[in-house]
C-alpha positions as CSV (number, residue, x, y, z in Angstrom):
1,M,6.2,-26.0,-5.1
2,I,9.2,-26.9,-7.3
3,L,7.3,-25.9,-10.4
4,L,6.4,-22.5,-8.8
5,L,10.1,-22.0,-7.9
6,A,11.1,-22.7,-11.5
7,F,8.5,-20.3,-12.8
8,A,9.6,-17.6,-10.3
9,L,13.3,-18.0,-11.4
10,L,12.2,-17.6,-15.0
11,A,10.0,-14.7,-14.3
12,G,12.7,-12.9,-12.3
13,A,15.2,-13.4,-15.2
14,A,12.6,-12.1,-17.7
15,T,11.8,-8.9,-15.7
16,A,15.5,-8.1,-15.5
17,I,15.5,-7.5,-19.3
18,T,12.4,-5.2,-19.3
19,P,12.5,-1.4,-19.7
20,C,11.5,-1.2,-16.0
21,V,15.1,-2.0,-15.0
22,L,16.4,1.1,-16.8
23,P,16.3,3.4,-13.8
24,V,18.9,1.3,-11.9
25,L,20.9,0.0,-14.9
26,P,23.2,3.0,-15.3
27,A,24.2,2.9,-11.6
28,L,24.7,-0.9,-11.8
29,L,27.0,-0.6,-14.8
30,S,28.9,2.4,-13.4
31,A,29.5,0.7,-10.0
32,S,30.5,-2.5,-11.7
33,G,33.0,-0.7,-14.0
34,T,35.3,0.4,-11.1
35,G,37.2,-1.4,-8.4
36,G,38.3,-5.0,-8.5
37,R,37.1,-7.8,-10.8
38,R,34.9,-9.4,-8.1
39,R,33.1,-6.1,-7.5
40,P,30.3,-6.8,-10.0
41,L,29.5,-10.1,-8.1
42,G,29.4,-8.2,-4.8
43,I,27.1,-5.6,-6.3
44,V,24.7,-8.2,-7.6
45,C,24.7,-10.2,-4.4
46,G,24.0,-7.0,-2.3
47,L,21.2,-6.1,-4.7
48,T,19.7,-9.6,-4.5
49,L,19.9,-9.7,-0.7
50,T,18.2,-6.4,0.0
51,H,15.7,-6.9,-2.8
52,T,14.7,-10.2,-1.3
53,I,14.4,-8.8,2.2
54,T,12.3,-5.9,0.9
55,I,9.7,-8.1,-0.9
56,V,9.4,-10.9,1.6
57,G,10.4,-9.3,4.9
58,I,9.0,-5.8,5.0
59,A,6.3,-5.8,2.3
60,S,3.8,-4.5,4.8
61,L,5.8,-1.2,5.0
62,V,6.2,-0.7,1.2
63,D,4.1,0.0,-1.8
64,G,5.0,-2.7,-4.2
65,V,8.6,-3.6,-4.9
66,G,11.0,-1.0,-3.6
67,V,10.1,1.4,-0.8
68,G,8.4,4.4,-2.6
69,D,9.2,7.6,-0.7
70,G,10.1,5.8,2.6
71,T,13.1,5.9,4.8
72,L,14.8,2.9,3.2
73,R,14.6,4.5,-0.3
74,T,16.0,7.7,1.1
75,I,19.0,5.8,2.6
76,A,19.6,3.9,-0.6
77,I,19.6,7.2,-2.6
78,A,22.1,8.7,-0.1
79,V,24.4,5.7,-0.5
80,L,24.3,6.0,-4.3
81,A,25.0,9.7,-4.1
82,L,27.9,9.1,-1.7
83,F,29.6,6.6,-4.0
84,G,29.0,8.9,-7.0
85,V,30.8,11.7,-5.2
86,T,33.8,9.4,-4.2
87,L,34.3,8.6,-7.9
88,L,34.1,12.2,-8.9
89,V,36.2,13.7,-6.2
90,P,39.4,11.7,-5.1
91,R,39.6,13.7,-1.8
92,A,36.1,12.7,-0.9
93,A,37.0,9.0,-1.6
94,E,40.0,9.3,0.8
95,W,37.7,10.9,3.5
96,V,35.2,8.1,3.2
97,Q,37.9,5.4,3.3
98,L,39.3,6.8,6.5
99,R,35.9,6.6,8.2
100,L,35.2,3.1,6.9
101,T,38.5,1.5,7.8
102,F,36.7,-0.8,10.3
103,L,34.7,-2.3,7.4
104,Q,37.8,-2.8,5.3
105,R,39.3,-4.8,8.1
106,L,36.4,-7.2,7.8
107,A,37.1,-7.9,4.2
108,P,39.8,-10.4,3.0
109,R,43.2,-9.0,2.3
110,G,43.5,-7.5,-1.1
111,D,39.7,-7.2,-1.5
112,A,39.2,-3.6,-0.4
113,Q,38.1,-2.8,-3.9
114,G,36.5,-6.1,-4.8
115,F,33.5,-8.2,-3.7
116,W,33.1,-6.6,-0.3
117,S,33.3,-3.0,-1.6
118,G,30.4,-3.9,-4.0
119,L,28.0,-5.1,-1.4
120,P,26.9,-1.7,0.0
121,V,26.3,-0.3,-3.5
122,G,24.3,-3.4,-4.5
123,G,22.4,-3.3,-1.2
124,A,21.4,0.3,-1.9
125,L,20.3,-0.6,-5.5
126,G,18.2,-3.5,-4.1
127,F,16.0,-1.1,-2.1
128,V,15.2,1.0,-5.3
129,Y,15.2,-1.9,-7.8
130,A,11.6,-2.1,-9.0
131,P,11.0,-4.5,-11.9
132,C,7.6,-4.6,-13.5
133,A,5.7,-7.0,-11.2
134,G,3.7,-9.9,-12.7
135,P,1.4,-12.2,-10.8
136,I,4.1,-14.2,-9.1
137,L,5.9,-11.2,-7.6
138,A,2.6,-9.5,-6.8
139,A,1.5,-12.6,-4.9
140,V,4.7,-12.7,-2.9
141,I,4.3,-9.0,-1.9
142,S,0.6,-9.2,-1.1
143,V,0.8,-12.4,0.9
144,S,3.8,-11.2,2.9
145,A,2.1,-7.8,3.6
146,S,-1.2,-9.3,4.8
147,S,-0.2,-12.6,6.4
148,G,3.5,-12.4,7.2
149,T,6.4,-14.3,5.8
150,T,6.5,-18.1,5.5
151,G,9.0,-20.6,4.3
152,K,7.2,-20.8,0.9
153,I,7.1,-17.0,0.5
154,V,10.8,-16.7,1.3
155,A,11.7,-19.5,-1.2
156,V,9.7,-18.0,-4.0
157,G,11.0,-14.5,-3.3
158,I,14.6,-15.8,-3.3
159,A,14.0,-17.7,-6.6
160,Y,12.6,-14.6,-8.2
161,A,15.5,-12.5,-7.0
162,L,18.1,-15.1,-8.2
163,G,16.5,-15.1,-11.6
164,S,17.0,-11.3,-11.8
165,A,20.5,-11.6,-10.3
166,L,21.7,-13.9,-13.0
167,V,20.7,-11.6,-15.8
168,L,22.0,-8.5,-14.0
169,L,25.3,-10.2,-13.3
170,G,25.5,-10.8,-17.1
171,F,24.9,-7.1,-17.7
172,A,27.5,-6.1,-15.1
173,L,30.2,-8.5,-16.4
174,G,29.5,-7.5,-20.0
175,G,29.7,-3.8,-19.2
176,R,32.9,-4.4,-17.3
177,R,34.6,-6.0,-20.3
178,L,33.7,-3.0,-22.5
179,M,35.0,-0.6,-19.9
180,D,38.3,-2.5,-19.5
181,R,38.9,-1.9,-23.2
182,V,38.4,1.8,-22.7
183,R,40.8,1.8,-19.8
184,R,43.5,0.2,-21.9
185,G,43.1,3.1,-24.2
186,G,44.3,5.4,-21.4
187,R,41.0,6.9,-20.5
188,G,40.6,5.3,-17.1
189,A,40.4,8.6,-15.1
190,A,37.8,10.2,-17.4
191,L,35.8,7.0,-17.3
192,Q,35.8,6.9,-13.5
193,R,34.6,10.5,-13.4
194,G,31.9,9.7,-15.9
195,F,30.8,6.7,-13.7
196,G,30.6,9.0,-10.7
197,A,28.5,11.5,-12.6
198,V,26.1,8.8,-13.7
199,M,25.7,7.5,-10.2
200,L,25.2,11.0,-8.8
201,L,22.6,11.8,-11.5
202,T,20.8,8.5,-10.8
203,A,20.5,9.4,-7.2
204,V,19.2,12.9,-8.0
205,L,16.6,11.4,-10.4
206,M,15.5,9.0,-7.8
207,F,15.3,11.6,-5.1
208,T,12.9,13.6,-7.4
209,S,10.9,10.4,-8.1
210,V,11.7,10.6,-11.9
211,D,12.3,6.8,-11.8
212,L,8.8,6.2,-10.3
213,R,7.2,8.4,-13.0
214,F,9.1,6.6,-15.6
215,Q,7.8,3.3,-14.3
216,D,4.2,4.7,-14.3
217,A,4.7,5.8,-17.9
218,L,6.0,2.3,-18.9
219,A,3.0,0.6,-17.3
220,S,0.6,3.0,-19.1
221,H,2.2,3.2,-22.6
222,F,4.3,0.1,-23.2
223,P,2.8,-3.1,-24.4
224,S,2.6,-5.9,-21.8
225,F,5.0,-8.2,-23.7
226,L,7.7,-5.6,-23.0
227,T,6.9,-4.8,-19.4
228,N,6.1,-8.4,-18.4
229,P,7.4,-10.8,-21.1
230,T,6.4,-13.9,-19.0
231,G,2.9,-12.5,-18.2
232,G,1.2,-15.2,-20.3
233,L,3.1,-17.9,-18.6
234,E,2.5,-16.5,-15.1
235,R,-1.2,-16.4,-15.8
236,S,-1.3,-20.0,-17.0
237,K,-3.5,-22.5,-15.1
238,A,-0.4,-24.3,-13.7
239,V,1.0,-21.1,-12.2
240,E,-2.4,-19.9,-11.0
241,D,-2.9,-23.2,-9.2
242,Q,0.4,-22.9,-7.5
243,L,-0.2,-19.3,-6.5
244,A,-3.6,-20.2,-5.1
245,G,-1.8,-22.5,-2.7
246,L,0.7,-19.8,-1.9
247,R,-2.1,-17.2,-1.1
248,G,-4.2,-19.7,0.9
249,K,-7.9,-19.1,0.9
250,P,-10.4,-17.1,2.9
251,K,-11.4,-18.7,6.2
252,F,-14.9,-19.4,4.9
253,D,-13.9,-20.2,1.4
254,E,-15.2,-23.8,1.3
255,E,-18.2,-23.9,-1.0
256,V,-18.5,-20.1,-0.9
257,L,-18.9,-20.0,-4.7
258,A,-21.6,-22.6,-4.4
259,A,-23.3,-20.6,-1.7
260,V,-23.1,-17.4,-3.8
261,R,-23.7,-18.6,-7.3
262,K,-25.2,-22.0,-7.4
263,T,-28.9,-22.4,-6.6
264,T,-31.2,-25.2,-5.9
265,A,-34.5,-25.9,-7.7
266,G,-36.4,-26.2,-4.4
267,D,-39.1,-23.9,-3.2
268,A,-38.0,-20.3,-3.1
269,A,-38.2,-18.3,0.2
270,L,-39.2,-15.3,-2.0
271,P,-41.5,-15.4,-5.0
272,G,-39.5,-15.4,-8.2
273,V,-36.1,-15.7,-6.3
274,R,-34.3,-19.0,-6.1
275,T,-32.8,-19.5,-2.6
276,P,-29.0,-20.1,-2.6
277,R,-27.5,-23.3,-1.2
278,L,-26.5,-22.7,2.5
279,P,-23.8,-25.1,3.4
280,V,-22.2,-25.1,6.8
281,L,-19.0,-23.2,6.3
282,G,-17.7,-23.3,9.9
283,A,-18.3,-21.9,13.4
284,A,-18.7,-18.1,13.6
285,P,-15.8,-16.5,15.4
286,E,-16.5,-14.2,18.3
287,F,-16.1,-10.4,18.0
288,A,-12.4,-9.8,18.7
289,D,-10.4,-6.7,19.8
290,T,-13.4,-4.4,19.3
291,Q,-13.8,-0.9,20.7
292,R,-17.0,1.2,21.2
293,W,-20.5,-0.3,20.5
294,F,-23.3,1.9,19.2
295,N,-27.1,1.4,19.4
296,T,-26.6,-1.4,21.9
297,A,-24.7,-2.8,24.9
298,P,-21.7,-5.0,23.9
299,L,-22.8,-8.2,22.1
300,T,-21.2,-11.6,21.8
301,M,-21.8,-14.3,19.2
302,A,-22.6,-16.7,22.0
303,G,-25.2,-14.3,23.4
304,L,-26.8,-14.1,20.0
305,R,-27.3,-17.9,19.7
306,G,-30.9,-18.6,18.7
307,R,-31.0,-15.6,16.4
308,V,-29.9,-15.3,12.7
309,V,-27.0,-12.8,12.5
310,L,-26.0,-10.8,9.5
311,L,-22.5,-9.3,9.9
312,D,-21.8,-6.3,7.6
313,F,-18.1,-5.3,7.3
314,W,-18.1,-1.6,6.3
315,T,-16.5,1.8,6.7
316,Y,-18.4,5.1,6.5
317,T,-16.4,6.7,3.7
318,C,-16.7,3.7,1.3
319,I,-19.3,4.5,-1.4
320,N,-19.7,0.7,-2.1
321,C,-20.6,0.2,1.6
322,L,-23.0,3.2,1.6
323,R,-24.9,1.7,-1.4
324,T,-25.7,-1.4,0.7
325,L,-27.1,0.5,3.6
326,P,-30.7,1.0,2.2
327,Y,-31.0,-2.8,2.0
328,L,-29.5,-3.4,5.4
329,K,-31.9,-0.9,7.0
330,A,-34.9,-2.5,5.2
331,W,-33.9,-6.0,6.3
332,D,-33.5,-4.8,9.9
333,A,-36.9,-3.1,9.9
334,R,-38.6,-6.1,8.2
335,Y,-37.0,-9.1,10.0
336,R,-35.8,-8.0,13.4
337,R,-38.9,-9.2,15.1
338,Q,-38.7,-12.5,13.2
339,G,-35.2,-13.2,14.7
340,L,-32.6,-11.3,12.6
341,T,-29.9,-9.2,14.2
342,I,-27.7,-7.1,11.9
343,V,-24.3,-6.1,13.3
344,G,-22.2,-3.5,11.5
345,I,-18.5,-4.2,11.9
346,H,-16.9,-0.8,11.2
347,T,-13.4,-1.5,10.1
348,P,-11.6,1.7,9.1
349,E,-9.7,2.4,6.0
350,F,-8.3,5.8,7.0
351,A,-7.0,7.0,10.3
352,F,-9.8,9.5,11.0
353,E,-12.3,6.7,10.6
354,R,-11.0,5.3,13.9
355,R,-12.6,8.2,15.9
356,A,-15.7,7.2,17.7
357,S,-17.2,10.6,17.2
358,N,-16.9,10.4,13.5
359,V,-18.4,6.9,13.4
360,S,-21.3,8.0,15.6
361,A,-22.0,11.0,13.4
362,A,-22.0,8.7,10.3
363,I,-24.5,6.3,12.0
364,D,-26.8,9.2,12.8
365,R,-26.4,10.7,9.3
366,Q,-27.3,7.3,7.7
367,G,-30.1,6.6,10.1
368,L,-28.8,3.2,11.3
369,R,-30.7,1.6,14.2
370,Y,-29.1,-1.8,14.3
371,P,-25.9,-2.5,16.4
372,V,-22.5,-1.2,15.1
373,V,-19.1,-1.9,16.7
374,Q,-15.7,-0.4,16.0
375,D,-13.1,-2.8,14.7
376,N,-10.2,-0.4,14.7
377,E,-7.5,-3.1,15.2
378,Y,-9.0,-5.4,12.5
379,G,-9.5,-8.1,15.1
380,T,-12.9,-9.2,13.9
381,W,-11.9,-8.7,10.3
382,N,-9.0,-11.0,10.7
383,A,-11.0,-13.5,12.8
384,Y,-13.3,-13.9,9.8
385,G,-10.5,-13.8,7.2
386,N,-12.4,-11.0,5.5
387,Q,-11.0,-9.5,2.3
388,A,-13.3,-6.7,1.2
389,W,-15.5,-3.7,2.0
390,P,-18.5,-4.3,2.0
391,A,-18.8,-8.0,3.0
392,H,-21.8,-9.9,4.4
393,Y,-21.6,-13.0,6.6
394,L,-24.8,-14.8,7.5
395,V,-24.7,-16.9,10.7
396,D,-27.5,-19.3,11.6
397,A,-29.3,-19.7,14.9
398,R,-26.7,-22.4,16.0
399,G,-23.8,-20.0,15.5
400,R,-22.5,-21.4,12.1
401,V,-21.5,-19.3,9.1
402,R,-23.8,-20.4,6.2
403,Y,-23.5,-17.7,3.5
404,V,-20.9,-15.2,2.4
405,H,-21.1,-12.4,-0.1
406,L,-18.2,-9.9,-0.8
407,G,-19.0,-6.6,-2.5
408,E,-22.2,-5.0,-3.6
409,G,-25.2,-6.7,-5.3
410,S,-27.0,-10.0,-5.0
411,Y,-29.5,-8.3,-2.7
412,E,-32.5,-10.5,-3.6
413,E,-30.3,-13.6,-3.1
414,T,-29.1,-12.4,0.3
415,E,-32.6,-11.7,1.4
416,A,-33.7,-15.1,0.3
417,A,-30.8,-16.6,2.4
418,I,-31.9,-14.6,5.4
419,R,-35.5,-15.8,5.1
420,A,-34.3,-19.4,4.6
421,L,-32.3,-19.3,7.8
422,L,-35.1,-17.6,9.7
423,A,-37.5,-20.4,8.6
424,E,-34.9,-23.0,9.5
425,A,-34.8,-21.4,13.0
426,G,-38.6,-21.9,13.3
427,D,-40.3,-18.7,11.9
428,R,-42.0,-19.7,8.7
429,R,-44.5,-16.8,8.6
430,L,-42.2,-14.2,7.1
431,G,-44.7,-12.2,5.0
432,A,-43.6,-10.1,2.0
433,A,-40.1,-9.0,1.0
434,A,-38.5,-5.9,2.5
435,K,-38.7,-2.7,0.6
436,P,-35.5,-0.7,0.6
437,R,-35.8,3.1,0.3
438,G,-33.3,5.3,-1.4
439,A,-31.4,2.4,-3.0
440,I,-28.5,3.8,-5.1
441,D,-28.1,2.5,-8.7
442,T,-24.7,1.0,-9.3
443,V,-22.8,1.0,-12.7
444,A,-19.9,-1.1,-11.6
445,G,-17.5,-2.0,-14.4
446,R,-18.3,1.1,-16.5
447,T,-16.7,3.8,-14.3
448,S,-13.2,5.1,-13.5
449,P,-11.6,2.9,-10.8
450,E,-11.2,4.1,-7.2
451,T,-8.3,6.5,-6.9
452,Y,-6.3,7.5,-3.8
453,L,-4.5,10.8,-3.2
454,G,-2.0,9.5,-0.6
455,T,1.4,8.2,-1.9
456,A,0.8,4.6,-0.5
457,R,-1.9,3.8,-3.1
458,A,-1.8,6.7,-5.7
459,R,-2.3,5.6,-9.2
460,G,-3.1,7.2,-12.6
461,F,-1.5,10.6,-11.9
462,S,0.1,12.7,-14.7
463,P,2.7,14.1,-15.3
464,A,3.9,13.6,-11.8
465,R,2.4,11.3,-9.2
466,P,2.1,12.5,-5.5
467,R,5.3,12.5,-3.4
468,N,5.6,12.6,0.3
469,G,6.3,16.1,1.8
470,T,5.4,19.6,0.6
471,H,5.9,20.1,-3.1
472,D,4.7,22.3,-6.0
473,Y,3.0,20.5,-8.9
474,T,2.3,21.6,-12.5
475,A,-1.1,20.4,-13.7
476,A,-1.3,18.8,-17.1
477,P,-3.7,20.5,-19.6
478,P,-7.1,18.7,-19.4
479,S,-6.9,18.0,-23.1
480,E,-3.7,15.9,-22.5
481,L,-5.3,13.8,-19.7
482,K,-6.1,10.2,-20.7
483,Q,-9.3,8.5,-19.5
484,S,-9.3,8.0,-15.7
485,A,-6.1,10.1,-15.3
486,F,-5.6,12.7,-12.6
487,S,-3.3,15.7,-12.3
488,L,-2.3,17.9,-9.3
489,G,-1.6,21.6,-9.5
490,G,-0.3,24.1,-7.0
491,R,1.3,23.3,-3.7
492,W,0.4,20.2,-1.7
493,S,1.5,18.5,1.5
494,I,1.2,14.8,1.0
495,D,1.7,11.7,3.1
496,D,0.9,8.0,2.7
497,E,-2.8,8.5,3.2
498,S,-3.9,11.9,2.1
499,A,-3.1,15.1,0.2
500,R,-3.5,18.4,2.0
501,A,-4.0,21.7,-0.1
502,V,-1.4,24.3,0.8
503,L,-1.5,27.1,-1.9
504,G,-3.3,27.3,-5.2
505,A,-4.1,23.5,-5.0
506,T,-6.1,22.0,-7.9
507,I,-7.1,18.6,-9.1
508,D,-7.9,18.0,-12.8
509,A,-9.2,14.6,-13.9
510,R,-10.8,12.9,-16.9
511,V,-13.3,10.6,-15.3
512,V,-16.0,8.1,-16.4
513,G,-19.2,7.6,-14.5
514,K,-22.4,9.4,-13.6
515,A,-21.5,10.1,-9.9
516,V,-18.3,11.3,-8.3
517,Y,-17.5,11.0,-4.6
518,L,-14.4,12.2,-2.7
519,V,-13.4,11.7,0.9
520,L,-12.4,15.1,2.3
521,S,-11.5,16.7,5.7
522,S,-10.7,20.2,6.9
523,D,-8.0,21.1,9.4
524,G,-9.7,21.5,12.8
525,D,-13.1,20.8,11.2
526,R,-13.3,24.5,10.2
527,P,-15.5,25.1,7.2
528,R,-13.4,25.4,4.0
529,R,-14.5,25.3,0.4
530,V,-13.8,23.2,-2.7
531,H,-14.9,24.8,-6.0
532,I,-16.1,22.4,-8.7
533,E,-16.0,22.7,-12.4
534,L,-17.3,20.1,-14.9
535,D,-16.1,20.2,-18.5
536,G,-14.5,23.7,-18.0
537,R,-17.5,25.4,-16.4
538,P,-18.8,25.8,-12.9
539,I,-20.9,22.7,-12.3
540,A,-24.6,23.2,-13.1
541,R,-27.2,22.7,-10.3
542,A,-28.7,19.8,-12.2
543,D,-25.3,18.0,-12.3
544,A,-24.2,18.8,-8.8
545,G,-24.1,16.2,-6.0
546,D,-26.0,16.5,-2.7
547,D,-23.1,18.2,-0.9
548,V,-22.7,21.0,-3.6
549,R,-24.3,24.4,-3.3
550,S,-23.8,27.0,-6.1
551,G,-20.8,25.0,-7.4
552,V,-19.1,24.8,-4.0
553,V,-18.7,22.1,-1.4
554,T,-18.2,23.3,2.2
555,V,-16.0,20.8,3.9
556,R,-16.3,20.4,7.7
557,G,-16.3,16.9,9.0
558,Q,-14.2,14.0,7.7
559,R,-16.4,12.0,5.4
560,L,-17.4,11.1,1.9
561,Y,-18.7,14.1,-0.1
562,D,-21.1,13.8,-3.0
563,L,-19.7,16.0,-5.8
564,V,-21.3,15.0,-9.1
565,K,-24.6,13.3,-10.0
566,L,-25.5,12.9,-13.7
567,D,-28.3,11.2,-15.5
568,S,-26.1,8.8,-17.4
569,V,-22.6,7.4,-17.5
570,G,-20.2,9.5,-19.5
571,E,-16.7,10.9,-19.8
572,H,-16.1,14.3,-18.3
573,V,-13.3,16.6,-17.2
574,L,-13.6,17.4,-13.5
575,T,-11.7,20.3,-11.9
576,L,-11.4,21.0,-8.2
577,R,-10.0,24.1,-6.6
578,L,-9.3,23.5,-2.9
579,D,-8.9,26.0,-0.1
580,P,-5.7,25.7,2.0
581,G,-6.3,23.2,4.8
582,V,-8.6,20.9,2.9
583,S,-7.3,17.3,2.6
584,G,-8.4,14.7,0.0
585,F,-8.2,11.0,0.6
586,A,-9.9,8.9,-2.1
587,F,-12.1,9.3,-5.2
588,T,-14.9,6.8,-5.9
589,F,-17.3,6.7,-8.9
590,G,-20.7,5.4,-9.5
């Protein structure tokens, strides 16, 4: 742990000298250049305190370091603007001081312009301070968001923040010395007004998300040794080992890799397929905090004792999940009589996926006959310590987890494991392998990554990334889009989860793949259209996905829509023109 704290301190110091600090540096220097000599220390202490609270205490409410377009960010921007105005307008400063006299009484005598006056400014900067995050900071944020804070998380977060604080304090004190020289030249009043203008301008730029776009540009265009100078150190085996202990491990992590990758030379359950090792990974938890059951009365793991159970964690708009369904349906049809029960655990990604009617419609559309249960509160997901969609857990007839596979693929191996557990339970006459119908080819690793339209997880947008609220966007020319980049045009109303077309709404993207899918919905489930162009022309019938008719998708229900289906993987420019009232959630590619 001591080694990790040392690495965190060093990483925090290094990130404070990267270009990612530039958005808050002018405000830091300006605020430090006024007031008493202890004010820079107060500013840095305030910044360190709120920055630490943000990353280890409320990470589940933020997107990365800082608070995106959330309430805390807005408050912080307001504080910066207020202090900027007080430096520009002396009367405004007097007005603020009159209303904050109760705070001044808390400060030591003679320190009204010193340490204590710097705390609120630094506190505001801490909520918008967003250094380029390397593995250590990313681990602190993700673990805090998913598992809550612990003593170790707090310690590492504080060490990281202290490393940044030491460097930032050096910047503040150095800038203060230079500014004192300017004051001695008789330009103190002009300098103060200049500082006020800088802080006010910083607040305006942050309010318009220029700082966030700047950070995106840095991540996309600057070499890693500038944006994360300690990246190599943070990815070293010593640090990775320490971070593994910080993150913990999945509930059924013991020998999972052996169960998934290693094989035994014994007799295969399927001709030509080597059966994976099936160690006992632990007792299977019960279904927890579930809602409606489909295709069955409510089930329990205890009630399923004596049968082999395959749990499939999925959600109906996830293309990776949908690609596994032909195999699940084939296994259900082939092995149900031999003692296999498949249970689909529908754990939603988007809010509309919580609706029982939407889940029921998806089950009917996909032709699923095995039991499915809603896991809206992530109760069963958390009970199994699950970490991905899709995920398969095989439970033997004695109620023990014996095999885990996260993601797509390994279908032959999974079927071999099913057969081995069925044989172990007593049925050794299993016959031929199942024959899935309509299996979808996957080209993972050669396509554009999954892309979200809501602000909470939006990535890869140019020239401006989505912002909360209703705003007008100017689309980048398709020729200027880089690979796997997206651009919004027209007026959109956007929240954390989705982007809703308001007027003249378009999406341009340069994508890689042979299939494009997009989760869409329409206000009130009324039919609305999305026009599709590929490489500057209305999409041809031969290239159109199953939901496209004459170059148009008619959006009704809330689900995944199949937009493009090509013969081979390639790079293409995709343009969508959406009717007002259509909302987009996430792109996936195949």
